[in-house]
C-alpha positions, 0 to 999 in steps of 0.5 A: 502531449493531449490538450484537456484538463489533466493532459496526458495521454487518454485514461492514464492518470484520470479518475474516469472517461468522462473528466474533460465533461464541465471538469467534474469527476462523476461518482464521488461516494463518501462523507468527510466528517471534517469537512462538514461539521461546524466545529471540528478540532483533533483534540484526541491528538497530542505530541508526548505522553506528558498531558492529559493521558488517562490514569486507566484504559480498556486498551493501549493500542501500539501504532497509529497506522490502518490496523490500529486506528481501525480497532480504536475507533470500532471499539470506541463507537461500538462498545464505549471503550476507552483507547489509548494510541501510541505513535512514535512518529509525529504522525498518525496514518502509518504508510499511508500518511500524506500532506500538501507540499509548500508547492501545493502538491499532496504528496504520500512521504512513504509512497504511492497508496492506491486504494481497491477493494473487492470487499464491500464491508471494507468499501462501506467502512472506509465510506464513513471517513472520507469523499472518495473519488473513483480512480482506475490506476494505470501503470506504464514501464520503459521496456526495451524492445526485443528487435533493437532493445530501444525503450519504450512505455508499455501498461504495466502488468503486460496486456495485449498490446504490451506484447505486440509493443514489444515483440513485434507481434499482432495479436488481436484477440484474447484466444490468440493472447492465450495462444500465445502466453500457451506456447511461451510458458516453461513448467518444471519437469514431471509435473512438479510444483514452482520450487521458487519465484523465477520458476513461477514466473515461467509457469506463468508468462514464459522467458520473454516476459520474464526477461524483460519485465520482471526478472530484473525489477524483481532483483531490484525490489528484494535484493534478490534474484526470484529464483532466490525467493519463494514461489508465491512471489511471482505466482501470481503475476498477472496474466491479461489477455485483453487490452485492460490496461488498468492496475487493478480489477477490483470493482471499488478503486478510488482516491480520498478527495482530501487525502489519506491523513483526513481519514485517520483524523475522521476515524480518531481525531476528535473521539472522546474516548481515544487518546493519541499520543504521537512521538511516544515510544511504547517500549521505552514506555514500558520500560520506565514503568509509565504505561496506563493501567490497562485491561488489553494491548494491541500491538501493530509493530514488528513482531520482533522488536516486541520481542527484541530482549529474547536475542532470537534473529531478526526478521528481513524487512525491505525498506524503500528510499525517495529521492524526490525532485520538484521540477518547475519547468517539465518542458512541453507544456510544463505541466507533467513530467511523465505520461502516468503517476507511476512508470516503472523501470524494469532494467538492470540499467537503471537503479531505481525501481519507478517514478512517482508523480503525484500531480496526476492523481485526481485528489490534489488540491483544487487548480494544481494540475494546471498550473506548472511545476511538479514534484517527482520521486524515484524510488529505490529498494533498500534494507534499511530504513522503516519496514515495508515488506517481509522478506518471503522465504523459508528461513524467514518463515521458519523464523516468523512462526517461531514468534508467532507461537511467542505470541499465542502465549502472550495473555492480553496481547493481540498482535495485529497487521502487517508487521506483527504478522510479518505479512503483507496486507493491501490496504482493503485487507488490512482495514479488513483484518482489523475489523475481524478482530473486533468482530472476534472480540466482539463474539468471544471477548478474545482481540485476536484476528480471526484469520492466519496471516497466510489467508490474505491475499498474496504470500 
């Protein structure tokens, strides 16, 4: 593999192209309060509910992820509200939680998280809690060539280079690429809208790319073939007409210099108005009648769990299972296992969906890129485990609406975030939604979302 500080293929896994210049990344933005404070302790965060809990809080917040921490931070810093944040896990940060392993590699407990946003407000907000290293995420996929069925590494989402590599074409311009897509696409009869995910995919990329990259990957991810899912799932498949192989196109793409957990520590870890209690079950406290008095409750957990006592059907979620492996000697120069941080395996012949190699990212502890040994995580989709993705189909949507009707009648309780809204939010969307909840409180005195979940991004 090419030599250099990252020793990976050009542009893959690098923060930016000038990375090699003096081994320094240019364009770092933001402030890390924890890193600049003379005396900084995480005095707000404790395990268990036994000690140092006040008799009364302005707001109790269930969940210490993006939504809960953003609302707690805003209520405290802007309005001086006292908040009790209850988290059943042993850490803050929700699914963004990361840590440094015994081998000195920063890893994410719940899978790779790549921050990107097109919202100036979100970017300005997150810069208050971390230094951010520019990082253009690039994904590769092991995909079979049409001619001989041999696997090759191509850019995902597919680009001009992807199509040329898989199908033996010689497309050179964006106009030729547009024409290729036009020749491939298949539309429903009589001008009807796509009725399901498969029809949506065929209108976007045509049958060959659909079969090669999207069909079986979707089945592994959702345990449903695209024809069993809403059209919205695949309606927004990216159709790249250039050689731009960045996974995201948003103007701000970056990684927190010292990891995501540090952001949450800066948000609520040393706030006199905020108490955080880990390994604490909100429902058990509610059952025992031990919740402190409070004016408002913000609930960021699963909405069907909140109403479990009613005996209604459960909403369907997909989870992820990670098979981690530390590799001391990868061969070659011994530094990396694969070409990029994320390599997808869209074929039906492999049970996992992708392999993540954390060592590629630029926010690893100092010097870790140059030392042998690497950590990989094979990612499997599962019906069991922590809920990650709502399953978008008509049955689940109808069931969620029943829960949403109940939530709308719940006085003094705001249902906020991905699980409470049964809606997949990107990280920036979760933050923006929480900021708008705070806006609404400032304007109306009501702690509720300003917009319906469906108004954020893809379904």
